[in-house]
Structures are given as structure tokens and as C-alpha cells.
Residue, then its C-alpha position, 0 to 999 in steps of 0.5 A: x156352132x160350126x167349125x170353119x174349114x182348114x183352108x179358110x184358117x190358113x188363108x187368114x194367117x197368110x193375110x196377117x203375115x203380109x200385113x205385118x211385113x208391109x207395116x215394117x217396110x213403111x217404118x224403114x222407108x220413113x226413117x230413110x226419108x228423114x236422112x238420119x237427122x231425126x231426134x232418135x238417130x242423134x240420140x243414139x249417136x251421142x250415146x255411142x260417143x259418150x260410151x266410147x269416151x267413158x271406156x277409154x278415159x279420154x276424149x276422142x282426138x286426145x293422145x293417150x297418156x303413157x304410163x311409167x313402169x316402176x323399176x329398181x336400178x343399180x350402178x356399173x362399177x370398175x374394180x377387182x373381179x374375184x373368182x372363188x374356190x368353193x369348199x365345205x368343212x366344219x369348225x373346230x377349236x385349236x385350244x382344247x384339252x383333257x384335264x387329267x389327274x397327276x396323282x391318285x386319291x379321293x376327290x374331296x371337292x368338285x368345284x365346276x359343272x358342265x358349261x361353266x366358264x373358268x379362268x386360267x389356273x382356276x381350281x376345278x377339283x381337289x384330291x385329299x392332300x393328307x397322304x401327300x403332306x405326310x410324304x413331304x414331311x418324311x422327305x424333308x426329314x431325310x433331307x435334313x439328316x443327309x445335310x447334317x451328315x454332309x456338314x460333319x464331313x465337310x471339313x475333310x474335303x477341299x474343292x479345286x475351283x480352278x479345276x472345275x472352271x477348266x472342266x466347264x471351258x473344255x466341255x463347252x469347246x467339245x460341244x462346239x466341235x460336235x455341233x460343227x461336225x468336227x467330231x462325232x457324237x460318240x467321240x464327244x461323249x468319250x472325250x467328255x468322260x476323259x475330261x471329267x475323270x481328270x477334273x475329278x482327280x484334281x478335286x473339281x467334283x468333291x462336293x458333289x461326290x460328298x452329296x452323293x455319298x451322304x444321300x443329300x442329293x437323293x433326299x433333295x430330289x425326293x423332297x421336290x417330288x413330294x412337294x410337286x405331288x402335293x401341288x397336284x392334289x389341286x386340279x386347275x384349268x390350264x387356260x381360260x375356257x369352258x368346261x365340258x364332259x365332267x366325268x367325276x363327282x365328289x367322293x369318287x376315288x380316282x387314279x393317276x391319269x384319270x380324266x376329270x373333264x375337258x376345257x374348250x377355249x372358243x374365243x378363237x376358232x378355226x374352220x377346216x375345209x377340204x379343197x379339191x385337188x384341181x383348185x389347189x394350183x393357184x391357192x396360197x396362204x393369206x388369200x381372202x375368204x368368205x366363211x358362211x355358217x348356216x347354223x347362225x346365218x353368218x358370213x365371216x371375212x377371213x383369210x387362208x391361214x394354213x394349207x396342208x402339205x398333204x393330200x387325201x388320196x381317197x377324196x383327192x382333197x387338201x385340208x385348208x385352215x381358216x382362223x377367226x375370232x368368236x367374241x360373242x361365243x355363238x359359233x361352236x366346234x362341229x358346226x358345218x361351214x361353206x367357204x369361198x376362197x379367192x381363187x383368182x383376182x382379176x383387177x380393173x374390170x368394168x362390172x355390171x350387177x348380174x341381175x341387170x343382164x337379159x338374153x333376147x334373141x340369143x344376145x345379151x343386153x342391159x337396160x341403161x337409165x337415161x333420164x326417165x327412159x330405159x335404153x337397151x344396150x347389147x353387150x359382150x360379157x366375160x368373166x363372172x361370179x355370183x354377183x358381178x359380170x365383166x362387160x367387155x364391149x358395148x354394141x349399138x345404143x350407147x356406152x357404159x361407164x362406171x357410175x351409170x345406172x342400169x335396171x335390175x328389176x321388172x325388165x323382162x318385158x321392158x321395151x327400148x325407150x320405155x318410160x320408167x320410174x325408179x322405185x329403189x336405187x340398189x347400192x352396189x354390194x361387193x362381198x369381196x371389197x375387203x380383198x381389194x388390198x390384194x396386190x394384182x401382180x402377186x400370186x393368184x391375180x390375173x390380168 
């Protein structure tokens, strides 16, 4: 077997390539002669049109359906615009007291525990009363002894009741003269002694002098003091409240003035907040305030009750007191609070929800609902708080009035005349509605 030369192999390859090229050229020429009317071309065209229809969802020549954008709306309103003053502080109870003993001795009973609710005059603890009962009996016997001695001498004295009546009238006149400044206090006491001596010589105070000489007056006072000490062996709550910090146990010996516990009345509380000196100029008592308690996530509607006459020179703040009820007992002294106090009240303003405002090309606009369309209105704004913005003017696109609906969500990329569908109508909420009763012409309001 012999191998063909290399030149012959190359020549054969060129012949095959030329043959393939001529065959392709023939097929293309045949298609051109058919003019695109053949079955193959028609099928390709139909397939292309079908694919286009499937991808767009519509048939060629039909307008594309506009899709509505789902948004929330709220209303323009007219009313008071409140600019608040902010201050932090804490809750305290204005009614708390340390319950202390008034006599000493051994505790025979302790009837309460920490956290107990007690009523006014409820018995909290008792000191052994026996020693004080004996003291009362002793003073009572001394009283009777002095009384019997006075009865034995009563026949020897006679009281001049007219002199006693005259003395009372003169004493009353001297008191009026001192109160008017006609005589000084020293002159009053000097002249009173003279009048008393004169009345005594006339027999005005003979009974009182006899009581002193026989010891009846002293015995009577000693008996009353012993009776009080016996009462003090029962330790009672001065008012209704809650027990906290019980310091004693049964059997313990306590001295006069020992602390038994503390009683808190948390039914009425107050918040003390510190207002900056710069915010005090327009603040008055009776101003509405919103008090937020983060611990319970509550916001209370209250008013300014007291503005301290003093300023803390270190912090340049003034203490302001807001009082409120605590019927459910959830709030406790010491809780942190944030207060918003109505610093300025501007009446009769056209107000838009703050969420309705957008900034485009350094201009402020809102989208007003007009049927199923959103139309933008360029506006000028004025005063504002956390929720509302004053609309001072409307430029191009229409007008705004109280009751008009504006878009408050999903409007960052919204276009003019865009089709919308209202998902939710957000009711306008004014946290300062309870302050609408303010007199706009009074202090703190502004035109």
C-alpha cells in the first residue's frame, strides 16, 4: 500500500469546500425566488407574532391596560396648630408619709405587710398598753383628789362675773387696736396685764386661781396627756394608701419617734418635669399637656398645675408640676416621663397631615385625590408640629380645602394624574383636640 502525496490531499480538500459553498448558494437563491410566500417563511412569521402576543399579554394593535397604584389617604382639616414645649421628669406622689411611733414600748402586734392596701385610720400595729393604762389611772386619781379639795374651799370664794365679762370686752378691743396697727405688740401685752390685774382684784378669776392653788388644773391636764398616750399605743394609718418599707416586727421594742413604715397614696399622682428657661416666657398654669410614660406606653391628657417660682441656676430649668389620676394603679412614683406642653396655640389654620408632604426639585407638594386620579399640588408651608403642617398657599394644579383627601403613603414615585386605588382611609388624628377649648385670645395663643 502506497501513501498519496501531500499535494494531492490538499487539492481534494479544496474541491470539497467549493462544492459545499455552491450548494448553500443554490438553497438561498431558491428561497429568494419563492418571494417569502412559502410555507416555511409563513410559519416562522406566525410563530414570531404569537410569541410577541404571549409576552405582552395583549393582542397587537390593542392599548395596554393601566394599572392602579394602591395608596392610603387622609383629610385636610382646619383647626388649632399647637407648638409644644418638651420636658422630661419623673412621677411622684404628693401624699406619702412616714408612720412613726408617738410613745415607746414593746410591739405586741404588727398587722400589715409591705404592699398591703389600708384604709384611713386602719390599725397597723399596737404597743403594749398596760403601762399607759396605769398612768391614766394615776392621773385620774390625782384629778379627783384636787377636785375634792376645791369643792371644800368653793364656799369661801365668790366670782364677779361682771368683771370677767368686762375683761373679755376690753381684751377684744385691744386685739383690734393691735391688728390695725394703732398700738404695737409690746403695748398690747403691757396694757393686757394691767387689765388682767384690775379684773383679778375685782374677783374675775377667783375660780381659776382656786383651781391652780388646789392643783386641779394640773391634774386635769395630766389626765388628758395620759389618755392621749394610751391612744398612741395603737398605730393607725393617717390616710388610705399602700404600705411600703415596713421596718418592725412583733416583739420589737421601739422608742418614741421610731419609723414603722411608709404609706403611699397613689390614687392621685403628679409629674415633675424640668422646662428650659428659654421655653418659660409663654408658659402659664392651666396649659394643656401630653404626658407620655414609656414604662406603660401610656399618654395622658393633663394640664399644667404649678410652675415653680424658682429657677435652677445650674441646669437653667424650672420645675413644672402636672397632676393626674391613677385609677388602675399602674403608674408608680419614680417612673420616667416625657411631657409635651402646649407652648403656643395658633388658631384657625389649614392643616395637612405631615405624611402627605413631599419634596421634589426643592419644592413642596402634596397629591390630592381627584376621583381615581392623584393630582399634585405645589404648596407653601408654614408652622408645623410632629403631626400637622400649615398650608399657607397652593400653586398650580388646583386648590386645597378642609375635607379634601390627600395621599399619605406609596407616593414617593407617584406621577401626576396617576391612577390610584384607595387601600385605606386614615382618619385625621389630632392629639391636641382636647386643647381646642383654649381661648385663642388668651395667653400662649398666637394669631
